[in-house]
C-alpha positions as a Markdown table, in Angstrom:
| # | Residue | x | y | z |
|---|---|---|---|---|
| 1 | Met | -7.9 | -140.1 | -99.2 |
| 2 | Gly | -9.5 | -139.1 | -95.9 |
| 3 | Arg | -7.6 | -137.6 | -93.0 |
| 4 | Val | -8.0 | -138.3 | -89.3 |
| 5 | Leu | -6.5 | -136.4 | -86.4 |
| 6 | Ala | -6.1 | -138.4 | -83.3 |
| 7 | Phe | -5.2 | -137.7 | -79.7 |
| 8 | Val | -4.7 | -141.3 | -78.5 |
| 9 | Pro | -1.5 | -141.3 | -76.4 |
| 10 | Asp | -1.6 | -145.0 | -75.3 |
| 11 | Leu | 0.7 | -146.8 | -77.7 |
| 12 | Met | -1.4 | -149.9 | -77.9 |
| 13 | Asp | -4.5 | -147.9 | -78.6 |
| 14 | Arg | -2.6 | -145.7 | -81.1 |
| 15 | Ser | -1.4 | -148.8 | -83.0 |
| 16 | Arg | -5.0 | -150.1 | -83.2 |
| 17 | Val | -6.2 | -146.7 | -84.6 |
| 18 | Ala | -3.2 | -146.7 | -87.1 |
| 19 | Ala | -3.9 | -150.2 | -88.3 |
| 20 | Ala | -7.6 | -149.6 | -88.8 |
| 21 | Ala | -6.9 | -146.3 | -90.6 |
| 22 | His | -4.3 | -148.0 | -92.8 |
| 23 | Ala | -6.8 | -150.7 | -93.7 |
| 24 | Ala | -9.4 | -148.1 | -94.6 |
| 25 | Gly | -6.9 | -146.1 | -96.7 |
| 26 | Ile | -7.0 | -143.1 | -94.4 |
| 27 | Gln | -4.1 | -140.9 | -93.4 |
| 28 | Thr | -3.8 | -140.5 | -89.6 |
| 29 | Glu | -2.1 | -137.6 | -87.9 |
| 30 | His | -1.4 | -138.3 | -84.2 |
| 31 | Val | -0.8 | -135.4 | -81.7 |
| 32 | Ala | 1.0 | -135.8 | -78.5 |
| 33 | Ser | -1.1 | -133.5 | -76.3 |
| 34 | Pro | -4.6 | -132.1 | -76.2 |
| 35 | Gly | -3.2 | -128.6 | -76.8 |
| 36 | Gln | -1.9 | -129.6 | -80.2 |
| 37 | Leu | -5.4 | -130.6 | -81.4 |
| 38 | Ala | -6.5 | -127.0 | -82.0 |
| 39 | Ser | -3.4 | -126.1 | -84.2 |
| 40 | Ala | -3.6 | -129.4 | -86.1 |
| 41 | Ala | -7.3 | -128.9 | -86.7 |
| 42 | Gln | -6.6 | -125.5 | -88.5 |
| 43 | Asp | -6.7 | -127.6 | -91.7 |
| 44 | Pro | -9.9 | -129.4 | -90.7 |
| 45 | Pro | -9.6 | -133.2 | -90.8 |
| 46 | Asp | -12.5 | -135.5 | -91.8 |
| 47 | Leu | -12.6 | -136.8 | -88.2 |
| 48 | Val | -11.0 | -136.2 | -84.9 |
| 49 | Leu | -10.5 | -139.1 | -82.4 |
| 50 | Val | -10.0 | -138.3 | -78.7 |
| 51 | Asp | -9.1 | -140.4 | -75.7 |
| 52 | Leu | -11.3 | -138.5 | -73.3 |
| 53 | Ser | -9.7 | -140.0 | -70.2 |
| 54 | Arg | -6.5 | -138.1 | -70.7 |
| 55 | Pro | -6.0 | -134.8 | -68.8 |
| 56 | Gly | -6.9 | -131.8 | -70.8 |
| 57 | Ala | -8.8 | -133.8 | -73.5 |
| 58 | Val | -12.3 | -132.6 | -72.6 |
| 59 | Glu | -11.1 | -129.0 | -72.3 |
| 60 | Ala | -9.5 | -129.2 | -75.8 |
| 61 | Leu | -12.8 | -130.1 | -77.4 |
| 62 | Gly | -13.9 | -126.4 | -77.4 |
| 63 | Ala | -11.2 | -125.6 | -79.9 |
| 64 | Leu | -12.6 | -128.2 | -82.3 |
| 65 | Val | -15.8 | -126.4 | -83.2 |
| 66 | Gly | -16.9 | -127.5 | -86.7 |
| 67 | Cys | -14.8 | -130.7 | -86.6 |
| 68 | Arg | -16.5 | -134.1 | -86.5 |
| 69 | Thr | -15.3 | -135.6 | -83.2 |
| 70 | Val | -15.5 | -139.0 | -81.7 |
| 71 | Gly | -14.3 | -139.5 | -78.2 |
| 72 | Phe | -14.0 | -142.6 | -76.0 |
| 73 | Ala | -13.9 | -143.2 | -72.3 |
| 74 | Ser | -14.6 | -145.9 | -69.8 |
| 75 | His | -18.3 | -146.8 | -69.7 |
| 76 | Val | -18.3 | -146.3 | -65.9 |
| 77 | Asp | -17.0 | -142.7 | -66.1 |
| 78 | Arg | -20.5 | -141.1 | -66.6 |
| 79 | Asp | -19.3 | -137.7 | -65.4 |
| 80 | Leu | -16.5 | -137.6 | -68.0 |
| 81 | Ile | -18.9 | -138.7 | -70.7 |
| 82 | Ala | -21.4 | -136.0 | -69.7 |
| 83 | Arg | -18.7 | -133.3 | -69.7 |
| 84 | Ala | -17.4 | -134.4 | -73.1 |
| 85 | Arg | -20.9 | -134.1 | -74.6 |
| 86 | Ala | -21.4 | -130.7 | -73.0 |
| 87 | Ala | -18.1 | -129.6 | -74.4 |
| 88 | Gly | -19.2 | -130.4 | -77.9 |
| 89 | Cys | -17.9 | -133.9 | -78.6 |
| 90 | Gly | -20.1 | -135.1 | -81.5 |
| 91 | Arg | -20.1 | -138.7 | -80.5 |
| 92 | Val | -19.0 | -140.3 | -77.2 |
| 93 | Leu | -18.5 | -144.0 | -77.0 |
| 94 | Ser | -17.4 | -146.4 | -74.4 |
| 95 | Arg | -13.9 | -147.6 | -74.9 |
| 96 | Ser | -15.0 | -151.1 | -76.0 |
| 97 | Ala | -17.7 | -149.7 | -78.4 |
| 98 | Phe | -15.1 | -147.3 | -79.9 |
| 99 | Phe | -12.6 | -150.0 | -80.8 |
| 100 | Gly | -15.4 | -152.4 | -81.8 |
| 101 | Arg | -16.8 | -149.8 | -84.3 |
| 102 | Leu | -13.5 | -148.2 | -85.3 |
| 103 | Gly | -13.4 | -149.8 | -88.7 |
| 104 | Gly | -16.9 | -148.7 | -89.5 |
| 105 | Leu | -16.3 | -145.1 | -88.2 |
| 106 | Leu | -13.3 | -144.8 | -90.4 |
| 107 | Gly | -15.2 | -146.4 | -93.3 |
| 108 | Glu | -17.8 | -143.7 | -93.1 |
| 109 | Ile | -15.2 | -141.0 | -94.1 |
| 110 | Gly | -16.0 | -139.9 | -97.6 |
| 111 | Gly | -18.5 | -142.7 | -98.1 |
| 112 | Glu | -22.2 | -142.7 | -98.3 |
| 113 | Gly | -22.5 | -142.9 | -94.5 |
| 114 | Ala | -20.3 | -139.9 | -93.9 |
| 115 | Gly | -23.1 | -137.8 | -92.4 |
| 116 | Ala | -24.0 | -140.6 | -90.0 |
| 117 | Leu | -21.3 | -139.7 | -87.5 |
């Protein structure tokens, strides 16, 4: 079973992540703050999901070196997207693209497409 670490504080978004992970047979661990990402990633998960629009999220990316990360933000927040990429976020998607592709992203864990992230 794959394992996903998620910093997705919005309850509606969190429930969408949890439902997609459950459907894919993947264990999800949610953290309440960006500061908790580093300690939770000590046992490297298969994937880290980050709501980049939350304060401190981009800054926390530096502690996730070596982890596969996917972050999402509003498509109009180009500065935030650029900062997340510069901070090492492996893949940055618009919010709508993230939720539209979430099932596929989770399905890649442990599958043939795992390296495609």
